[in-house]
N, C-alpha and C positions, 0 to 999 in steps of 0.2 A: 258297375264301374263309375257311372256318372254320380251316383249317390256318395261313393267314397271320395271322389274328387270334390264334390260340394262340401262334404264334411271337413275335408282338409282345408279348403279355402275359408270356410266359416271359422274354423279353429285358428287359423293364421290371422284372420281379421280381428277376432276377439283378443288374441294375444297382443297384437299391435296396439289396439285400443287400451289394453291394460298397461302396457309399458309406457305409453305416451302420457299417462296421467301426471300432473305436476306436483302432487303431494304424496307423502309417504305416511302410511298408517303403522303405528307401533302398538301392538296389543299388549296386554298384561303378560303374555307369554314370550314377548320379544319378537314375534313373527312380523314380517313386514309385508305390506301389500298396498294396493291403491285405495284411495277413498275419494268420494265425491262429496261436495257440500250439499246439504239439504236445507230447505227452508227452516227457519227457527220456529218453534211453537208460538202460538199467539200470546202466551203469558210471559214471553221473554222480553226483558228490557235490554236494549242493545246500544248503549252509548254512555259516555261520561255523565251526561245530564241525568240519565236514569239512575246511575250509581250515586250521584250527588243527591238526588231526591230521596233515595233509600236511606242515605246517611242522615240527611237533614230531618227526615221523618222517623228515624230510628226503626226502620223496617228490617225484618229478617225474613228468611225463607223466600227470597226473591231470586228467580232464575235470571241470570245476567249473561251478556255476551259483550266482550270488550277487548281492549289491548292496551299495552303500556310498555314502558322501559323498566327493566330490572335495575333497581338502585342498590339492592343489598341482598346477598344470599345469606341465609341463616342456617344454623345447625338444625339437623333433622329433629323433629319431635318424635321421641321413641316411647312415649307413654301410650299404651294401648296400641292402636294401629299406627304404624310409622308414617310420618308425613314429611315430604320435602317441602321446605318453607322458604319463601323469598318475598321481598317487598317490591311492588310495582308502582311506578309513578304514571298516572294517567295524564292525558293531554290537558286536562283541567287543572293540573297541579296537585290534585288529591293523590294520596297513596293508599294502597290496600295490601293486605297480606294474602298471598296465595298459599293454601295448605293442600298439597297434592299427595293423596294417599298412595304410598309406594309399596304397600302390601297388596294393592289391587291393580296398580298401573305401574308402568316402568318409570324410573327416575329419568329426568333430563340431565344426563351426565355432563353434557357440554355447556350447560347454562352458566353464563357469566354476567357480571354487572355491565350494563350498557346494551344488552341484548333486548330485542323486541319480542314480546310474548303475547299471543292471543289466548283468550280463555273463554270457556263456557262452563258455568257452574252456578252454585247457589251462594248468594250473598247473605252474610249474617252481620248485623250491625254491632259495632262496639265503639267506644269513645275515641279510639286511635285511628278510625277510618273504616274499619270493617275487615272481614275476611271472606274470601271466596274459596269454597271447598266443593266437594262432589265433582271434581274435575276428572272423573273416571266413570267407567261403566258400573252399573249396579248389578252385582252378581245375582241378586234375588229378583230383579226386574220390577221393583216397587217404586223406584225413583228415576227421575229424568237422568239419562246418561250425560256426562259432561266430558270435557277434553281440554287439553292445552296444545297449542301449536307453537313450535319453535324451529326456525330455520327449515321450513318446508315439511317437517314431520309432525304428525298428530299423535299425542300421547294420551291414551285412555285405558 
């Protein structure tokens, strides 16, 4: 009887911890649950200066972490894998394109101009400021998983 009571208490405690998490995870299948932040890998550049350096040095394949304000939503790219696209202005004043693969991750349906978005993905240089993609899980497990965060939900 004591073992059953302990199991019930442990399950209740675990459920309480799960429900008290402050962020929501949205998987590619639309299921929601809790997520916790983990330290970023050592090869991650994590600020506007790192993105500016990558742009100035014409670097690509740079894993970046940052945030900015959506200044324009664009039509989806439907060539090959579909991508939700939008422009983000960083605090430095630079702008980047976010290309979020909606064949592998859920679309951010509520995304509007003026919203803040956090991102973790791979930066590719171009003359217009660059693009961040790989903001989703890699189904093959060969690439660093990325994500987008919008209004408390994580999209990957």
